[in-house]
C-alpha positions, -999 to 999 in steps of 0.1 A, spaced: 553 -580 86 577 -554 99 611 -567 113 616 -577 148 631 -546 169 669 -547 174 679 -555 209 682 -527 232 720 -513 237 743 -540 244 715 -565 251 701 -551 282 669 -552 297 648 -525 310 618 -518 330 603 -489 352 597 -499 389 573 -486 414 588 -497 448 562 -516 473 547 -494 498 541 -516 524 562 -521 558 583 -553 562 585 -572 593 612 -550 605 587 -519 599 608 -504 565 588 -500 535 602 -516 503 613 -545 483 623 -582 489 663 -583 493 679 -607 470 712 -613 449 722 -620 416 747 -645 407 759 -632 371 744 -600 362 749 -563 370 721 -541 377 714 -505 376 691 -479 390 681 -446 376 659 -426 401 631 -410 384 609 -400 416 606 -400 455 629 -408 478 646 -437 495 676 -458 500 690 -492 487 707 -514 515 734 -536 504 755 -564 519 787 -575 505 817 -594 523 827 -557 531 798 -553 553 767 -534 552 759 -502 534 730 -478 527 730 -456 497 707 -427 494 683 -427 462 667 -394 451 659 -383 416 687 -382 392 710 -407 410 722 -436 393 735 -464 412 745 -502 401 760 -530 418 778 -561 406 768 -600 410 771 -609 447 757 -578 461 727 -588 481 704 -557 481 671 -543 496 651 -512 484 638 -493 510 608 -468 500 610 -434 514 579 -420 494 568 -426 460 602 -444 451 601 -449 415 632 -460 393 640 -471 356 659 -505 361 687 -517 336 694 -552 336 723 -572 321 718 -601 300 687 -591 283 665 -589 318 682 -619 331 681 -606 368 641 -610 366 642 -637 347 659 -663 367 690 -649 379 680 -639 415 681 -654 447 660 -642 477 674 -641 510 649 -668 526 661 -683 556 687 -712 551 662 -742 554 644 -728 523 676 -723 504 686 -761 512 652 -773 497 647 -765 458 610 -776 462 604 -754 494 621 -725 477 600 -727 450 568 -728 468 577 -699 490 588 -675 461 562 -685 434 540 -656 422 500 -663 411 505 -668 370 542 -658 372 536 -625 386 513 -615 357 497 -580 364 466 -583 384 478 -609 405 475 -609 444 502 -586 454 498 -600 491 517 -631 479 546 -609 468 544 -590 501 546 -622 521 576 -638 504 592 -602 507 585 -606 544 601 -641 547 633 -627 527 636 -598 550 638 -624 581 666 -641 562 684 -607 554 684 -598 591 699 -632 599 727 -626 572 735 -591 585 737 -607 620 761 -636 609 786 -616 594 810 -629 565 806 -667 574 766 -665 570 772 -644 536 796 -671 522 771 -699 532 743 -682 513 764 -676 483 769 -713 479 736 -724 489 725 -697 462 749 -709 437 736 -747 442 700 -737 440 704 -719 406 732 -741 390 705 -763 372 696 -730 352 731 -722 337 722 -737 302 692 -718 298 709 -686 311 737 -695 284 712 -691 256 699 -658 268 735 -645 270 743 -658 236 710 -645 221 715 -610 239 748 -597 253 773 -618 234 755 -612 201 757 -575 207 793 -577 213 797 -599 182 778 -573 160 802 -546 171 832 -568 163 820 -572 130 811 -537 126 847 -526 137 860 -551 110 841 -536 83 851 -499 94 886 -513 94 880 -526 57 867 -493 47 832 -512 42 803 -490 47 776 -515 40 766 -521 75 751 -485 77 726 -492 51 709 -511 75 703 -482 100 664 -483 116 648 -463 143 628 -482 168 604 -467 196 583 -482 223 555 -459 228 540 -475 260 554 -506 281 545 -538 268 532 -549 301 524 -529 331 520 -538 370 538 -571 370 547 -582 402 585 -581 410 608 -586 436 613 -550 445 576 -535 435 553 -532 403 573 -537 372 564 -518 338 584 -540 311 596 -532 278 604 -556 250 642 -567 247 640 -569 212 659 -597 193 
């Protein structure tokens, strides 16, 4: 049996994203506004056009997206993709794809954030978002999050700070699970680099004899229901 693939560089997660092409309640076409609590995320635009709307304590901003553009944002940046037409993106996610595996809180109205059961019910997708599920469910939770996003924009910094506090309280029970993913992914990748530097410093080249090439000719999964659109996902390795 062949060895399992090595992790992607730095323990990142990788997926291709086709942004939702239906309008939200404000008439804008696109994805679900949300925030990540401990992961940076990057977009490499490969096709179409649009914008990413962001909200931080510094205020609201819109950044154009066109082929060749790369944008990334740190934890706490509330973001929403707006599809100007056939917007397609390669997404790089810190910590072995944790942003799509728990480290995200949708901008639902405050009453949902205060009730974990209500939040879970409002954000659940058929079969966890597996391909072939009812995309209408993803659209409905998107629409609810757009309403909450509008309230955050209108409420300014105080509303955003309250949202941050509610998001942390909602996700705090998952921290131990997240630590395991981080230790096995990004932390392990950094540790391997440290060991390699130590070996080079000793004049030891033995680790280079373990060189391998890995390839994924096709996504591991196509059309998974994501927060911002349909995802083609790739194995993270390990």
